[in-house]
C-alpha positions in Angstrom: 18.2 -20.7 9.9 18.9 -17.2 8.3 17.2 -14.3 9.9 14.2 -12.9 7.7 12.1 -9.9 7.8 8.4 -9.3 6.4 8.7 -6.7 3.8 6.8 -4.9 1.2 7.2 -2.1 -1.1 4.5 0.9 -0.8 3.4 4.5 -1.2 3.3 6.4 2.0 0.1 8.6 2.3 0.9 12.3 3.4 0.1 12.8 7.1 -2.8 15.3 6.3 -4.2 12.8 4.1 -4.0 10.3 6.4 -5.8 12.4 8.9 -8.5 13.2 6.4 -9.3 9.6 5.6 -9.4 8.8 9.4 -11.9 11.5 10.0 -13.9 10.6 6.9 -14.0 6.9 7.8 -15.3 7.7 11.0 -18.2 9.3 9.8 -18.9 6.8 6.9 -18.6 3.5 8.7 -20.3 2.1 11.8 -17.9 1.1 14.6 -18.4 -2.5 14.3 -17.4 -2.5 10.6 -14.2 -4.3 11.3 -10.8 -3.8 12.8 -9.7 -0.3 11.6 -6.2 0.1 10.3 -4.4 2.6 12.3 -3.7 5.9 10.7 0.2 5.4 10.8 -0.5 2.1 8.9 -2.4 3.5 6.0 -0.4 2.9 3.0 -0.7 1.7 -0.8 1.1 -1.6 -1.3 3.1 -1.7 -4.4 4.6 -5.1 -4.2 4.6 -7.5 -1.2 7.7 -9.4 -0.6 6.9 -11.8 2.4 9.6 -13.3 4.7 12.7 -12.6 3.0 16.6 -12.7 4.0 18.7 -9.7 4.5 20.6 -10.7 1.7 17.6 -10.9 -0.6 16.6 -7.6 0.9 19.9 -6.0 -0.1 19.5 -7.5 -3.7 15.9 -6.0 -4.1 17.0 -2.6 -2.7 19.8 -2.4 -5.2 17.3 -3.2 -8.0 14.6 -0.7 -6.6 17.4 1.9 -6.7 17.6 1.4 -10.3 14.3 2.4 -11.2 14.0 5.5 -13.1 10.3 6.9 -13.3 8.6 9.9 -13.2 6.4 11.1 -10.2 2.7 11.1 -10.7 -0.5 12.5 -9.0 -2.8 9.9 -7.2 -6.5 10.5 -6.8 -8.3 8.5 -4.1 -11.9 8.3 -5.3 -13.3 4.8 -5.2 -14.1 2.2 -2.3 -15.1 -1.3 -2.0 -15.0 -4.4 0.0 -13.4 -7.8 -0.4 -16.0 -10.4 1.3 -13.3 -13.2 0.7 -10.6 -11.4 2.3 -12.6 -9.5 4.8 -11.2 -6.0 3.7 -12.8 -2.9 3.3 -10.6 -0.4 1.0 -10.2 2.9 -0.8 -8.4 3.8 -3.9 -8.2 5.3 -7.4 -10.9 4.7 -9.5 -8.6 5.1 -12.5 -5.1 4.1 -11.5 -2.5 6.6 -13.2 0.1 4.9 -15.4 2.8 5.8 -13.5 1.4 3.8 -10.4 0.7 0.8 -12.6 4.5 1.0 -14.0 5.9 1.3 -10.7 4.0 -1.4 -9.1 4.8 -3.8 -12.2 8.3 -3.2 -12.2 8.7 -3.9 -8.3 6.4 -7.0 -8.5 8.5 -8.1 -11.5 11.8 -7.8 -9.8 10.3 -9.2 -6.5 9.1 -12.4 -8.9 12.5 -12.8 -10.4 14.2 -12.7 -6.9 12.2 -15.6 -5.7 9.4 -13.7 -3.9 5.9 -15.0 -4.6 3.8 -12.7 -6.5 0.0 -13.1 -6.8 -1.3 -14.0 -10.2 -4.2 -11.4 -9.9 -3.8 -8.2 -11.4 -2.6 -5.3 -9.4 -5.4 -3.4 -7.7 -4.1 -0.4 -5.9 -6.0 0.1 -2.6 -5.6 1.4 1.0 -7.0 -1.2 3.6 -9.4 0.8 6.1 -10.7 -2.1 7.8 -9.6 -5.9 8.2 -11.7 -8.7 9.7 -14.8 -7.5 8.3 -17.3 -10.2 9.3 -20.3 -9.1 7.1 -20.8 -7.0 4.3 -20.4 -3.2 5.0 -22.5 -0.3 3.3 -19.8 1.5 1.0 -20.1 5.2 0.9 -21.6 6.9 -2.3 -18.9 8.5 -4.7 -18.2 12.1 -3.8 -15.2 11.7 -1.6 -11.8 12.5 -3.1 -8.0 12.9 -1.8 -5.2 13.7 -4.2 -1.5 14.1 -3.7 1.7 14.0 -5.7 3.7 10.9 -5.5 7.1 11.7 -5.1 8.7 8.5 -3.7 8.1 5.0 -2.6 9.2 3.2 0.5 10.3 -0.1 1.7 8.5 -1.3 5.0 9.1 -4.0 7.3 6.0 -5.2 9.1 6.4 -5.9 12.7 3.9 -7.7 14.8 4.4 -7.2 18.5 2.3 -7.1 21.6 -0.7 -7.9 19.5 -0.2 -4.8 17.1 1.3 -4.2 13.6 3.2 -1.5 12.9 5.4 -0.5 9.6 8.9 0.4 10.0 10.3 2.2 7.0 13.6 0.8 5.9 14.4 2.6 2.8 12.9 5.3 0.6 13.7 6.0 -3.2 12.7 9.2 -5.0 10.9 9.5 -8.2 12.1 12.1 -10.7 10.3 15.6 -10.1 8.9 15.8 -13.7 5.4 14.4 -13.6 3.9 12.6 -16.5 
């Protein structure tokens, strides 16, 4: 059987934004809210690929390298909880067009390459907690982080010794001209 890797395309959060979100999370949620996502694992998934072969990874990397799109500014100013998937998240209240376009292109390429893509509309978010066993009070509006998105990343999800970490495999730049 061919070797596979668990992969996804995502936006990396700048280290300073990660730090600010972790500090904010510590002041806004009780300790028993769920399993907190490690600071280094905070990201915004664009397209989940699943367990794929090295050959399929190479083909998707070539397609990703052909994307020509301008950078954009991402504002994180919304939060919520999905009770069915036991997740607390933050994300943009209004997703920029550039984010939607990039995710749609990557998801379409993944689907054409045989990677299952959820039929649900893309809902950009950053997972803060997993395994929330009950409803969690969501902080009121007023929080806000903003940064320029200039690239996107292909990550491998590695589960080892009871922990998940994400390894950057490849990075692509968006053009510097912001729309």
